[in-house]
All heavy atoms as TSV, in Angstrom:
chain	resi	resn	atom	element	x	y	z
A	1	MET	N	N	16.597	-53.295	274.464
A	1	MET	CA	C	16.509	-54.723	274.217
A	1	MET	C	C	17.249	-55.049	272.917
A	1	MET	O	O	17.109	-54.364	271.914
A	1	MET	CB	C	15.049	-55.131	274.138
A	1	MET	CG	C	14.869	-56.585	273.896
A	1	MET	SD	S	13.138	-57.023	274.109
A	1	MET	CE	C	13.327	-58.738	274.271
A	2	VAL	N	N	18.022	-56.115	272.939
A	2	VAL	CA	C	18.797	-56.532	271.785
A	2	VAL	C	C	17.945	-57.435	270.905
A	2	VAL	O	O	17.254	-58.323	271.382
A	2	VAL	CB	C	20.077	-57.275	272.230
A	2	VAL	CG1	C	20.845	-57.795	271.042
A	2	VAL	CG2	C	20.934	-56.371	273.089
A	3	ASP	N	N	18.017	-57.193	269.617
A	3	ASP	CA	C	17.299	-58.008	268.638
A	3	ASP	C	C	17.929	-59.397	268.597
A	3	ASP	O	O	19.137	-59.536	268.450
A	3	ASP	CB	C	17.384	-57.328	267.265
A	3	ASP	CG	C	16.564	-58.023	266.198
A	3	ASP	OD1	O	16.138	-59.180	266.409
A	3	ASP	OD2	O	16.346	-57.399	265.156
A	4	ALA	N	N	17.103	-60.433	268.701
A	4	ALA	CA	C	17.608	-61.813	268.708
A	4	ALA	C	C	18.359	-62.144	267.421
A	4	ALA	O	O	19.320	-62.907	267.443
A	4	ALA	CB	C	16.449	-62.782	268.906
A	5	LYS	N	N	17.946	-61.579	266.288
A	5	LYS	CA	C	18.655	-61.841	265.027
A	5	LYS	C	C	20.078	-61.318	265.101
A	5	LYS	O	O	20.986	-61.879	264.529
A	5	LYS	CB	C	17.914	-61.205	263.847
A	5	LYS	CG	C	16.591	-61.865	263.534
A	5	LYS	CD	C	15.908	-61.168	262.377
A	5	LYS	CE	C	15.333	-59.889	262.904
A	5	LYS	NZ	N	14.480	-59.162	262.014
A	6	PHE	N	N	20.259	-60.224	265.825
A	6	PHE	CA	C	21.590	-59.641	265.974
A	6	PHE	C	C	22.487	-60.574	266.776
A	6	PHE	O	O	23.625	-60.815	266.426
A	6	PHE	CB	C	21.480	-58.277	266.653
A	6	PHE	CG	C	22.794	-57.598	266.852
A	6	PHE	CD1	C	23.419	-56.943	265.801
A	6	PHE	CD2	C	23.418	-57.614	268.080
A	6	PHE	CE1	C	24.639	-56.315	265.982
A	6	PHE	CE2	C	24.642	-56.998	268.265
A	6	PHE	CZ	C	25.248	-56.346	267.211
A	7	GLU	N	N	21.953	-61.122	267.858
A	7	GLU	CA	C	22.746	-61.979	268.731
A	7	GLU	C	C	23.180	-63.265	268.036
A	7	GLU	O	O	24.221	-63.815	268.350
A	7	GLU	CB	C	21.950	-62.324	269.981
A	7	GLU	CG	C	21.796	-61.177	270.941
A	7	GLU	CD	C	21.037	-61.574	272.185
A	7	GLU	OE1	O	20.484	-62.686	272.236
A	7	GLU	OE2	O	20.997	-60.770	273.118
A	8	ASN	N	N	22.400	-63.749	267.111
A	8	ASN	CA	C	22.702	-65.024	266.470
A	8	ASN	C	C	23.585	-64.888	265.235
A	8	ASN	O	O	23.858	-65.887	264.578
A	8	ASN	CB	C	21.401	-65.743	266.085
A	8	ASN	CG	C	20.627	-66.158	267.321
A	8	ASN	OD1	O	21.212	-66.482	268.335
A	8	ASN	ND2	N	19.320	-66.143	267.226
A	9	ASN	N	N	24.013	-63.694	264.916
A	9	ASN	CA	C	24.835	-63.483	263.732
A	9	ASN	C	C	26.147	-62.810	264.139
A	9	ASN	O	O	26.174	-61.616	264.415
A	9	ASN	CB	C	24.085	-62.620	262.711
A	9	ASN	CG	C	24.819	-62.513	261.396
A	9	ASN	OD1	O	26.043	-62.627	261.341
A	9	ASN	ND2	N	24.085	-62.275	260.333
A	10	PRO	N	N	27.243	-63.569	264.172
A	10	PRO	CA	C	28.516	-62.980	264.622
A	10	PRO	C	C	29.008	-61.858	263.704
A	10	PRO	O	O	29.719	-60.959	264.148
A	10	PRO	CB	C	29.484	-64.162	264.598
A	10	PRO	CG	C	28.870	-65.149	263.670
A	10	PRO	CD	C	27.386	-64.956	263.768
A	11	TYR	N	N	28.624	-61.875	262.448
A	11	TYR	CA	C	29.052	-60.818	261.526
A	11	TYR	C	C	28.477	-59.466	261.942
A	11	TYR	O	O	29.151	-58.443	261.840
A	11	TYR	CB	C	28.643	-61.146	260.095
A	11	TYR	CG	C	29.218	-62.452	259.607
A	11	TYR	CD1	C	28.396	-63.502	259.227
A	11	TYR	CD2	C	30.597	-62.641	259.539
A	11	TYR	CE1	C	28.930	-64.712	258.786
A	11	TYR	CE2	C	31.143	-63.837	259.101
A	11	TYR	CZ	C	30.300	-64.866	258.736
A	11	TYR	OH	O	30.835	-66.046	258.311
A	12	ASN	N	N	27.234	-59.479	262.396
A	12	ASN	CA	C	26.613	-58.225	262.846
A	12	ASN	C	C	27.399	-57.613	264.004
A	12	ASN	O	O	27.505	-56.396	264.106
A	12	ASN	CB	C	25.166	-58.448	263.259
A	12	ASN	CG	C	24.250	-58.678	262.089
A	12	ASN	OD1	O	24.583	-58.367	260.958
A	12	ASN	ND2	N	23.092	-59.230	262.356
A	13	GLY	N	N	27.938	-58.439	264.865
A	13	GLY	CA	C	28.727	-57.932	265.983
A	13	GLY	C	C	29.959	-57.177	265.521
A	13	GLY	O	O	30.288	-56.121	266.067
A	14	PHE	N	N	30.630	-57.694	264.502
A	14	PHE	CA	C	31.813	-57.006	263.977
A	14	PHE	C	C	31.431	-55.688	263.311
A	14	PHE	O	O	32.132	-54.685	263.450
A	14	PHE	CB	C	32.559	-57.897	262.976
A	14	PHE	CG	C	33.358	-58.979	263.623
A	14	PHE	CD1	C	32.957	-60.300	263.527
A	14	PHE	CD2	C	34.509	-58.680	264.340
A	14	PHE	CE1	C	33.698	-61.306	264.126
A	14	PHE	CE2	C	35.249	-59.680	264.946
A	14	PHE	CZ	C	34.835	-60.998	264.836
A	15	ILE	N	N	30.332	-55.691	262.592
A	15	ILE	CA	C	29.890	-54.459	261.923
A	15	ILE	C	C	29.492	-53.417	262.961
A	15	ILE	O	O	29.917	-52.265	262.893
A	15	ILE	CB	C	28.733	-54.759	260.950
A	15	ILE	CG1	C	29.262	-55.611	259.794
A	15	ILE	CG2	C	28.102	-53.465	260.436
A	15	ILE	CD1	C	28.185	-56.218	258.930
A	16	TYR	N	N	28.693	-53.838	263.946
A	16	TYR	CA	C	28.287	-52.920	265.009
A	16	TYR	C	C	29.515	-52.342	265.706
A	16	TYR	O	O	29.616	-51.136	265.939
A	16	TYR	CB	C	27.393	-53.632	266.033
A	16	TYR	CG	C	27.215	-52.822	267.288
A	16	TYR	CD1	C	26.286	-51.787	267.331
A	16	TYR	CD2	C	28.007	-53.055	268.412
A	16	TYR	CE1	C	26.143	-51.015	268.477
A	16	TYR	CE2	C	27.872	-52.286	269.546
A	16	TYR	CZ	C	26.947	-51.268	269.568
A	16	TYR	OH	O	26.814	-50.499	270.692
A	17	THR	N	N	30.472	-53.203	266.042
A	17	THR	CA	C	31.648	-52.753	266.780
A	17	THR	C	C	32.475	-51.764	265.973
A	17	THR	O	O	33.029	-50.808	266.530
A	17	THR	CB	C	32.494	-53.966	267.200
A	17	THR	OG1	O	31.660	-54.855	267.946
A	17	THR	CG2	C	33.652	-53.549	268.073
A	18	SER	N	N	32.546	-51.951	264.666
A	18	SER	CA	C	33.273	-50.993	263.819
A	18	SER	C	C	32.696	-49.594	263.978
A	18	SER	O	O	33.425	-48.616	264.156
A	18	SER	CB	C	33.205	-51.414	262.352
A	18	SER	OG	O	33.822	-52.647	262.160
A	19	PHE	N	N	31.374	-49.499	263.924
A	19	PHE	CA	C	30.727	-48.189	264.063
A	19	PHE	C	C	30.827	-47.670	265.498
A	19	PHE	O	O	31.025	-46.469	265.711
A	19	PHE	CB	C	29.262	-48.264	263.628
A	19	PHE	CG	C	29.097	-48.295	262.143
A	19	PHE	CD1	C	28.852	-49.498	261.483
A	19	PHE	CD2	C	29.197	-47.135	261.382
A	19	PHE	CE1	C	28.705	-49.526	260.105
A	19	PHE	CE2	C	29.053	-47.152	260.012
A	19	PHE	CZ	C	28.814	-48.365	259.366
A	20	GLN	N	N	30.695	-48.561	266.454
A	20	GLN	CA	C	30.759	-48.153	267.856
A	20	GLN	C	C	32.138	-47.583	268.177
A	20	GLN	O	O	32.249	-46.570	268.883
A	20	GLN	CB	C	30.434	-49.364	268.750
A	20	GLN	CG	C	30.431	-49.070	270.229
A	20	GLN	CD	C	31.772	-49.333	270.875
A	20	GLN	OE1	O	32.555	-50.166	270.438
A	20	GLN	NE2	N	32.059	-48.585	271.922
A	21	GLU	N	N	33.191	-48.199	267.671
A	21	GLU	CA	C	34.540	-47.701	267.922
A	21	GLU	C	C	34.747	-46.329	267.283
A	21	GLU	O	O	35.397	-45.455	267.857
A	21	GLU	CB	C	35.599	-48.686	267.414
A	21	GLU	CG	C	35.598	-50.017	268.131
A	21	GLU	CD	C	36.013	-49.948	269.592
A	21	GLU	OE1	O	36.584	-48.937	270.030
A	21	GLU	OE2	O	35.757	-50.935	270.303
A	22	ARG	N	N	34.190	-46.120	266.109
A	22	ARG	CA	C	34.273	-44.790	265.478
A	22	ARG	C	C	33.565	-43.759	266.347
A	22	ARG	O	O	34.062	-42.653	266.556
A	22	ARG	CB	C	33.650	-44.826	264.078
A	22	ARG	CG	C	33.294	-43.462	263.541
A	22	ARG	CD	C	34.059	-42.858	262.414
A	22	ARG	NE	N	34.874	-43.674	261.619
A	22	ARG	CZ	C	34.814	-43.737	260.299
A	22	ARG	NH1	N	33.901	-43.055	259.637
A	22	ARG	NH2	N	35.667	-44.462	259.630
A	23	ALA	N	N	32.385	-44.115	266.849
A	23	ALA	CA	C	31.614	-43.177	267.672
A	23	ALA	C	C	32.367	-42.810	268.955
A	23	ALA	O	O	32.408	-41.633	269.342
A	23	ALA	CB	C	30.250	-43.771	268.012
A	24	THR	N	N	32.982	-43.804	269.601
A	24	THR	CA	C	33.705	-43.485	270.831
A	24	THR	C	C	34.991	-42.712	270.537
A	24	THR	O	O	35.408	-41.881	271.343
A	24	THR	CB	C	33.999	-44.752	271.662
A	24	THR	OG1	O	34.658	-45.719	270.845
A	24	THR	CG2	C	32.714	-45.338	272.230
A	25	PHE	N	N	35.610	-42.955	269.389
A	25	PHE	CA	C	36.778	-42.157	268.979
A	25	PHE	C	C	36.375	-40.684	268.855
A	25	PHE	O	O	37.038	-39.799	269.405
A	25	PHE	CB	C	37.322	-42.672	267.646
A	25	PHE	CG	C	38.177	-41.676	266.905
A	25	PHE	CD1	C	39.425	-41.317	267.377
A	25	PHE	CD2	C	37.714	-41.094	265.746
A	25	PHE	CE1	C	40.211	-40.387	266.701
A	25	PHE	CE2	C	38.489	-40.171	265.046
A	25	PHE	CZ	C	39.742	-39.814	265.532
A	26	ILE	N	N	35.276	-40.438	268.171
A	26	ILE	CA	C	34.809	-39.055	267.979
A	26	ILE	C	C	34.434	-38.438	269.319
A	26	ILE	O	O	34.817	-37.303	269.638
A	26	ILE	CB	C	33.637	-39.021	266.987
A	26	ILE	CG1	C	34.120	-39.400	265.582
A	26	ILE	CG2	C	32.955	-37.648	266.989
A	26	ILE	CD1	C	33.001	-39.668	264.590
A	27	SER	N	N	33.698	-39.177	270.130
A	27	SER	CA	C	33.244	-38.666	271.424
A	27	SER	C	C	34.414	-38.300	272.334
A	27	SER	O	O	34.451	-37.207	272.910
A	27	SER	CB	C	32.352	-39.706	272.103
A	27	SER	OG	O	31.971	-39.283	273.378
A	28	HIS	N	N	35.367	-39.207	272.470
A	28	HIS	CA	C	36.515	-38.918	273.338
A	28	HIS	C	C	37.385	-37.800	272.764
A	28	HIS	O	O	37.945	-37.001	273.517
A	28	HIS	CB	C	37.337	-40.185	273.570
A	28	HIS	CG	C	36.694	-41.134	274.522
A	28	HIS	ND1	N	35.828	-42.110	274.126
A	28	HIS	CD2	C	36.779	-41.231	275.864
A	28	HIS	CE1	C	35.415	-42.779	275.174
A	28	HIS	NE2	N	35.973	-42.269	276.251
A	29	GLY	N	N	37.495	-37.744	271.446
A	29	GLY	CA	C	38.238	-36.647	270.828
A	29	GLY	C	C	37.580	-35.306	271.092
A	29	GLY	O	O	38.263	-34.308	271.403
A	30	ASN	N	N	36.257	-35.269	270.990
A	30	ASN	CA	C	35.526	-34.025	271.275
A	30	ASN	C	C	35.659	-33.631	272.739
A	30	ASN	O	O	35.822	-32.444	273.058
A	30	ASN	CB	C	34.046	-34.181	270.902
A	30	ASN	CG	C	33.821	-34.221	269.417
A	30	ASN	OD1	O	34.656	-33.808	268.626
A	30	ASN	ND2	N	32.669	-34.734	269.016
A	31	THR	N	N	35.609	-34.616	273.623
A	31	THR	CA	C	35.764	-34.326	275.046
A	31	THR	C	C	37.166	-33.794	275.330
A	31	THR	O	O	37.342	-32.859	276.120
A	31	THR	CB	C	35.475	-35.577	275.893
A	31	THR	OG1	O	34.149	-36.038	275.604
A	31	THR	CG2	C	35.586	-35.282	277.376
A	32	ALA	N	N	38.168	-34.366	274.669
A	32	ALA	CA	C	39.543	-33.879	274.834
A	32	ALA	C	C	39.657	-32.420	274.412
A	32	ALA	O	O	40.276	-31.608	275.102
A	32	ALA	CB	C	40.510	-34.746	274.022
A	33	LYS	N	N	39.038	-32.078	273.291
A	33	LYS	CA	C	39.096	-30.702	272.806
A	33	LYS	C	C	38.405	-29.751	273.778
A	33	LYS	O	O	38.936	-28.684	274.099
A	33	LYS	CB	C	38.455	-30.592	271.423
A	33	LYS	CG	C	38.536	-29.188	270.838
A	33	LYS	CD	C	37.858	-29.094	269.499
A	33	LYS	CE	C	37.934	-27.724	268.880
A	33	LYS	NZ	N	37.834	-26.582	269.757
A	34	LEU	N	N	37.228	-30.153	274.250
A	34	LEU	CA	C	36.510	-29.300	275.209
A	34	LEU	C	C	37.303	-29.132	276.508
A	34	LEU	O	O	37.370	-28.030	277.059
A	34	LEU	CB	C	35.132	-29.893	275.517
A	34	LEU	CG	C	34.099	-29.782	274.412
A	34	LEU	CD1	C	32.865	-30.619	274.752
A	34	LEU	CD2	C	33.707	-28.320	274.210
A	35	ALA	N	N	37.894	-30.217	276.984
A	35	ALA	CA	C	38.686	-30.129	278.216
A	35	ALA	C	C	39.870	-29.182	278.022
A	35	ALA	O	O	40.152	-28.345	278.892
A	35	ALA	CB	C	39.175	-31.522	278.614
A	36	LYS	N	N	40.534	-29.292	276.888
A	36	LYS	CA	C	41.669	-28.406	276.601
A	36	LYS	C	C	41.206	-26.959	276.524
A	36	LYS	O	O	41.847	-26.062	277.086
A	36	LYS	CB	C	42.341	-28.818	275.297
A	36	LYS	CG	C	43.562	-27.998	274.969
A	36	LYS	CD	C	44.213	-28.459	273.685
A	36	LYS	CE	C	45.407	-27.585	273.348
A	36	LYS	NZ	N	45.972	-27.930	272.043
A	37	ASP	N	N	40.088	-26.726	275.835
A	37	ASP	CA	C	39.557	-25.369	275.698
A	37	ASP	C	C	39.199	-24.751	277.053
A	37	ASP	O	O	39.230	-23.535	277.209
A	37	ASP	CB	C	38.318	-25.356	274.799
A	37	ASP	CG	C	38.643	-25.645	273.337
A	37	ASP	OD1	O	39.831	-25.626	272.960
A	37	ASP	OD2	O	37.683	-25.910	272.574
A	38	HIS	N	N	38.860	-25.615	278.021
A	38	HIS	CA	C	38.488	-25.121	279.347
A	38	HIS	C	C	39.631	-25.236	280.354
A	38	HIS	O	O	39.430	-25.087	281.562
A	38	HIS	CB	C	37.247	-25.857	279.849
A	38	HIS	CG	C	36.005	-25.439	279.140
A	38	HIS	ND1	N	35.584	-26.022	277.956
A	38	HIS	CD2	C	35.110	-24.468	279.416
A	38	HIS	CE1	C	34.483	-25.434	277.545
A	38	HIS	NE2	N	34.172	-24.482	278.408
A	39	GLY	N	N	40.829	-25.532	279.860
A	39	GLY	CA	C	42.010	-25.490	280.718
A	39	GLY	C	C	42.331	-26.748	281.486
A	39	GLY	O	O	43.253	-26.747	282.308
A	40	ASP	N	N	41.611	-27.833	281.253
A	40	ASP	CA	C	41.901	-29.077	281.969
A	40	ASP	C	C	42.797	-29.946	281.081
A	40	ASP	O	O	42.338	-30.822	280.352
A	40	ASP	CB	C	40.605	-29.812	282.323
A	40	ASP	CG	C	40.821	-30.931	283.323
A	40	ASP	OD1	O	41.953	-31.454	283.406
A	40	ASP	OD2	O	39.847	-31.291	284.026
A	41	LEU	N	N	44.075	-29.660	281.138
A	41	LEU	CA	C	45.023	-30.324	280.246
A	41	LEU	C	C	45.198	-31.806	280.558
A	41	LEU	O	O	45.430	-32.613	279.648
A	41	LEU	CB	C	46.360	-29.599	280.269
A	41	LEU	CG	C	46.313	-28.125	279.832
A	41	LEU	CD1	C	47.707	-27.522	279.862
A	41	LEU	CD2	C	45.676	-27.985	278.464
A	42	LYS	N	N	45.087	-32.180	281.814
A	42	LYS	CA	C	45.232	-33.597	282.172
A	42	LYS	C	C	44.053	-34.401	281.615
A	42	LYS	O	O	44.246	-35.468	281.034
A	42	LYS	CB	C	45.331	-33.761	283.692
A	42	LYS	CG	C	45.668	-35.181	284.121
A	42	LYS	CD	C	46.864	-35.773	283.384
A	42	LYS	CE	C	48.159	-35.513	284.060
A	42	LYS	NZ	N	49.302	-36.181	283.412
A	43	LEU	N	N	42.836	-33.886	281.781
A	43	LEU	CA	C	41.668	-34.573	281.219
A	43	LEU	C	C	41.769	-34.628	279.703
A	43	LEU	O	O	41.455	-35.658	279.096
A	43	LEU	CB	C	40.369	-33.879	281.640
A	43	LEU	CG	C	39.079	-34.499	281.093
A	43	LEU	CD1	C	38.936	-35.951	281.527
A	43	LEU	CD2	C	37.875	-33.668	281.519
A	44	ALA	N	N	42.227	-33.552	279.094
A	44	ALA	CA	C	42.405	-33.530	277.642
A	44	ALA	C	C	43.394	-34.611	277.211
A	44	ALA	O	O	43.165	-35.319	276.225
A	44	ALA	CB	C	42.888	-32.158	277.183
A	45	GLN	N	N	44.468	-34.762	277.953
A	45	GLN	CA	C	45.470	-35.779	277.634
A	45	GLN	C	C	44.884	-37.182	277.771
A	45	GLN	O	O	45.064	-38.031	276.882
A	45	GLN	CB	C	46.679	-35.632	278.553
A	45	GLN	CG	C	47.759	-36.657	278.282
A	45	GLN	CD	C	48.884	-36.579	279.309
A	45	GLN	OE1	O	48.712	-36.069	280.411
A	45	GLN	NE2	N	50.038	-37.084	278.940
A	46	ILE	N	N	44.181	-37.427	278.856
A	46	ILE	CA	C	43.590	-38.748	279.087
A	46	ILE	C	C	42.592	-39.092	277.985
A	46	ILE	O	O	42.631	-40.182	277.398
A	46	ILE	CB	C	42.916	-38.806	280.471
A	46	ILE	CG1	C	43.981	-38.748	281.575
A	46	ILE	CG2	C	42.056	-40.062	280.612
A	46	ILE	CD1	C	43.419	-38.490	282.961
A	47	CYS	N	N	41.706	-38.146	277.674
A	47	CYS	CA	C	40.700	-38.390	276.629
A	47	CYS	C	C	41.344	-38.549	275.259
A	47	CYS	O	O	40.882	-39.340	274.439
A	47	CYS	CB	C	39.666	-37.270	276.615
A	47	CYS	SG	S	38.584	-37.295	278.058
A	48	GLY	N	N	42.412	-37.818	275.020
A	48	GLY	CA	C	43.135	-37.949	273.761
A	48	GLY	C	C	43.759	-39.329	273.602
A	48	GLY	O	O	43.710	-39.930	272.522
A	49	ILE	N	N	44.328	-39.842	274.688
A	49	ILE	CA	C	44.909	-41.190	274.658
A	49	ILE	C	C	43.821	-42.227	274.386
A	49	ILE	O	O	44.003	-43.142	273.578
A	49	ILE	CB	C	45.647	-41.489	275.979
A	49	ILE	CG1	C	46.906	-40.635	276.077
A	49	ILE	CG2	C	45.968	-42.981	276.105
A	49	ILE	CD1	C	47.559	-40.633	277.449
A	50	ILE	N	N	42.689	-42.077	275.046
A	50	ILE	CA	C	41.577	-43.010	274.834
A	50	ILE	C	C	41.075	-42.918	273.397
A	50	ILE	O	O	40.801	-43.940	272.759
A	50	ILE	CB	C	40.441	-42.749	275.841
A	50	ILE	CG1	C	40.916	-43.072	277.263
A	50	ILE	CG2	C	39.202	-43.585	275.485
A	50	ILE	CD1	C	39.961	-42.613	278.347
A	51	ALA	N	N	40.971	-41.697	272.866
A	51	ALA	CA	C	40.498	-41.514	271.482
A	51	ALA	C	C	41.421	-42.231	270.499
A	51	ALA	O	O	40.945	-42.910	269.577
A	51	ALA	CB	C	40.408	-40.029	271.148
A	52	VAL	N	N	42.720	-42.108	270.690
A	52	VAL	CA	C	43.676	-42.770	269.801
A	52	VAL	C	C	43.521	-44.290	269.899
A	52	VAL	O	O	43.561	-44.994	268.888
A	52	VAL	CB	C	45.125	-42.331	270.138
A	52	VAL	CG1	C	46.145	-43.188	269.419
A	52	VAL	CG2	C	45.319	-40.871	269.781
A	53	ASP	N	N	43.311	-44.784	271.103
A	53	ASP	CA	C	43.109	-46.216	271.295
A	53	ASP	C	C	41.829	-46.685	270.590
A	53	ASP	O	O	41.820	-47.734	269.941
A	53	ASP	CB	C	43.050	-46.525	272.789
A	53	ASP	CG	C	43.279	-47.977	273.093
A	53	ASP	OD1	O	44.136	-48.604	272.442
A	53	ASP	OD2	O	42.600	-48.504	273.991
A	54	GLU	N	N	40.771	-45.901	270.707
A	54	GLU	CA	C	39.519	-46.240	270.032
A	54	GLU	C	C	39.703	-46.249	268.511
A	54	GLU	O	O	39.123	-47.076	267.814
A	54	GLU	CB	C	38.410	-45.262	270.419
A	54	GLU	CG	C	38.019	-45.323	271.885
A	54	GLU	CD	C	37.498	-46.677	272.301
A	54	GLU	OE1	O	36.486	-47.132	271.747
A	54	GLU	OE2	O	38.110	-47.306	273.186
A	55	LYS	N	N	40.518	-45.347	267.994
A	55	LYS	CA	C	40.793	-45.310	266.549
A	55	LYS	C	C	41.506	-46.591	266.113
A	55	LYS	O	O	41.197	-47.140	265.049
A	55	LYS	CB	C	41.635	-44.073	266.206
A	55	LYS	CG	C	41.834	-43.879	264.727
A	55	LYS	CD	C	40.510	-43.631	264.032
A	55	LYS	CE	C	40.701	-43.255	262.588
A	55	LYS	NZ	N	39.432	-43.192	261.880
A	56	ARG	N	N	42.428	-47.065	266.936
A	56	ARG	CA	C	43.103	-48.335	266.613
A	56	ARG	C	C	42.102	-49.487	266.601
A	56	ARG	O	O	42.157	-50.359	265.734
A	56	ARG	CB	C	44.226	-48.625	267.616
A	56	ARG	CG	C	45.475	-47.809	267.380
A	56	ARG	CD	C	46.643	-48.347	268.193
A	56	ARG	NE	N	46.433	-48.200	269.628
A	56	ARG	CZ	C	46.845	-47.172	270.343
A	56	ARG	NH1	N	47.507	-46.193	269.766
A	56	ARG	NH2	N	46.628	-47.121	271.641
A	57	HIS	N	N	41.194	-49.483	267.555
A	57	HIS	CA	C	40.157	-50.519	267.583
A	57	HIS	C	C	39.304	-50.451	266.323
A	57	HIS	O	O	38.998	-51.484	265.716
A	57	HIS	CB	C	39.250	-50.346	268.805
A	57	HIS	CG	C	39.936	-50.504	270.106
A	57	HIS	ND1	N	39.376	-50.052	271.282
A	57	HIS	CD2	C	41.128	-51.043	270.457
A	57	HIS	CE1	C	40.192	-50.324	272.283
A	57	HIS	NE2	N	41.262	-50.920	271.803
A	58	GLU	N	N	38.903	-49.236	265.954
A	58	GLU	CA	C	38.095	-49.065	264.740
A	58	GLU	C	C	38.814	-49.635	263.527
A	58	GLU	O	O	38.223	-50.358	262.711
A	58	GLU	CB	C	37.783	-47.587	264.494
A	58	GLU	CG	C	37.023	-47.361	263.209
A	58	GLU	CD	C	37.011	-45.913	262.746
A	58	GLU	OE1	O	37.531	-45.033	263.445
A	58	GLU	OE2	O	36.477	-45.687	261.644
A	59	THR	N	N	40.090	-49.322	263.413
A	59	THR	CA	C	40.873	-49.810	262.279
A	59	THR	C	C	40.896	-51.334	262.251
A	59	THR	O	O	40.693	-51.950	261.199
A	59	THR	CB	C	42.309	-49.255	262.339
A	59	THR	OG1	O	42.253	-47.817	262.294
A	59	THR	CG2	C	43.164	-49.767	261.197
A	60	ALA	N	N	41.102	-51.949	263.392
A	60	ALA	CA	C	41.159	-53.409	263.455
A	60	ALA	C	C	39.819	-54.032	263.073
A	60	ALA	O	O	39.767	-54.956	262.243
A	60	ALA	CB	C	41.570	-53.848	264.860
A	61	TYR	N	N	38.738	-53.545	263.658
A	61	TYR	CA	C	37.417	-54.112	263.351
A	61	TYR	C	C	37.016	-53.857	261.901
A	61	TYR	O	O	36.398	-54.699	261.270
A	61	TYR	CB	C	36.351	-53.572	264.307
A	61	TYR	CG	C	36.391	-54.258	265.654
A	61	TYR	CD1	C	36.853	-53.597	266.782
A	61	TYR	CD2	C	35.962	-55.571	265.795
A	61	TYR	CE1	C	36.892	-54.236	268.026
A	61	TYR	CE2	C	35.986	-56.212	267.017
A	61	TYR	CZ	C	36.455	-55.541	268.125
A	61	TYR	OH	O	36.491	-56.175	269.340
A	62	THR	N	N	37.387	-52.706	261.377
A	62	THR	CA	C	37.084	-52.406	259.976
A	62	THR	C	C	37.800	-53.384	259.046
A	62	THR	O	O	37.225	-53.837	258.054
A	62	THR	CB	C	37.460	-50.947	259.639
A	62	THR	OG1	O	36.699	-50.081	260.493
A	62	THR	CG2	C	37.175	-50.608	258.199
A	63	LYS	N	N	39.030	-53.723	259.388
A	63	LYS	CA	C	39.762	-54.689	258.573
A	63	LYS	C	C	39.089	-56.068	258.616
A	63	LYS	O	O	39.041	-56.767	257.606
A	63	LYS	CB	C	41.213	-54.783	259.039
A	63	LYS	CG	C	42.033	-53.576	258.649
A	63	LYS	CD	C	43.468	-53.694	259.129
A	63	LYS	CE	C	44.240	-52.441	258.738
A	63	LYS	NZ	N	45.626	-52.489	259.206
A	64	VAL	N	N	38.592	-56.454	259.784
A	64	VAL	CA	C	37.872	-57.724	259.896
A	64	VAL	C	C	36.631	-57.700	259.011
A	64	VAL	O	O	36.366	-58.641	258.256
A	64	VAL	CB	C	37.492	-58.020	261.356
A	64	VAL	CG1	C	36.536	-59.208	261.445
A	64	VAL	CG2	C	38.737	-58.274	262.204
A	65	VAL	N	N	35.874	-56.604	259.082
A	65	VAL	CA	C	34.647	-56.490	258.273
A	65	VAL	C	C	34.982	-56.510	256.785
A	65	VAL	O	O	34.266	-57.143	255.991
A	65	VAL	CB	C	33.843	-55.230	258.658
A	65	VAL	CG1	C	32.693	-54.980	257.696
A	65	VAL	CG2	C	33.319	-55.362	260.086
A	66	GLU	N	N	36.040	-55.845	256.379
A	66	GLU	CA	C	36.459	-55.878	254.978
A	66	GLU	C	C	36.718	-57.307	254.517
A	66	GLU	O	O	36.322	-57.696	253.425
A	66	GLU	CB	C	37.714	-55.027	254.769
A	66	GLU	CG	C	37.470	-53.552	254.823
A	66	GLU	CD	C	38.747	-52.730	254.766
A	66	GLU	OE1	O	39.861	-53.311	254.736
A	66	GLU	OE2	O	38.647	-51.497	254.763
A	67	LYS	N	N	37.356	-58.091	255.379
A	67	LYS	CA	C	37.617	-59.501	255.020
A	67	LYS	C	C	36.308	-60.294	254.936
A	67	LYS	O	O	36.182	-61.175	254.087
A	67	LYS	CB	C	38.547	-60.144	256.063
A	67	LYS	CG	C	39.918	-59.543	256.129
A	67	LYS	CD	C	40.750	-59.936	254.931
A	67	LYS	CE	C	42.165	-59.429	255.110
A	67	LYS	NZ	N	42.961	-59.583	253.922
A	68	LEU	N	N	35.365	-59.976	255.818
A	68	LEU	CA	C	34.081	-60.692	255.791
A	68	LEU	C	C	33.303	-60.425	254.505
A	68	LEU	O	O	32.632	-61.322	253.991
A	68	LEU	CB	C	33.228	-60.305	257.002
A	68	LEU	CG	C	33.762	-60.737	258.360
A	68	LEU	CD1	C	32.909	-60.161	259.477
A	68	LEU	CD2	C	33.823	-62.262	258.465
A	69	PHE	N	N	33.413	-59.192	254.018
A	69	PHE	CA	C	32.703	-58.858	252.773
A	69	PHE	C	C	33.460	-59.401	251.585
A	69	PHE	O	O	32.975	-59.718	250.576
A	69	PHE	CB	C	32.489	-57.349	252.621
A	69	PHE	CG	C	31.350	-56.841	253.449
A	69	PHE	CD1	C	31.582	-55.943	254.491
A	69	PHE	CD2	C	30.063	-57.253	253.211
A	69	PHE	CE1	C	30.531	-55.463	255.241
A	69	PHE	CE2	C	28.997	-56.784	253.978
A	69	PHE	CZ	C	29.231	-55.888	254.992
């Protein structure tokens, strides 16, 4: 269940998203490494591409949060 205070504050959404993008960057990067270690190079490539994209998202949201502060 989402906290109502969270929904009514747009700044919280940007802060949450900054952390969420970092988490998915790490997760997809770890999955890419595991896939590569187990010989699934195509899955490793796909997860690596997604991880890089998530890192770009993190950078963008972090810049927004920096401006908000």
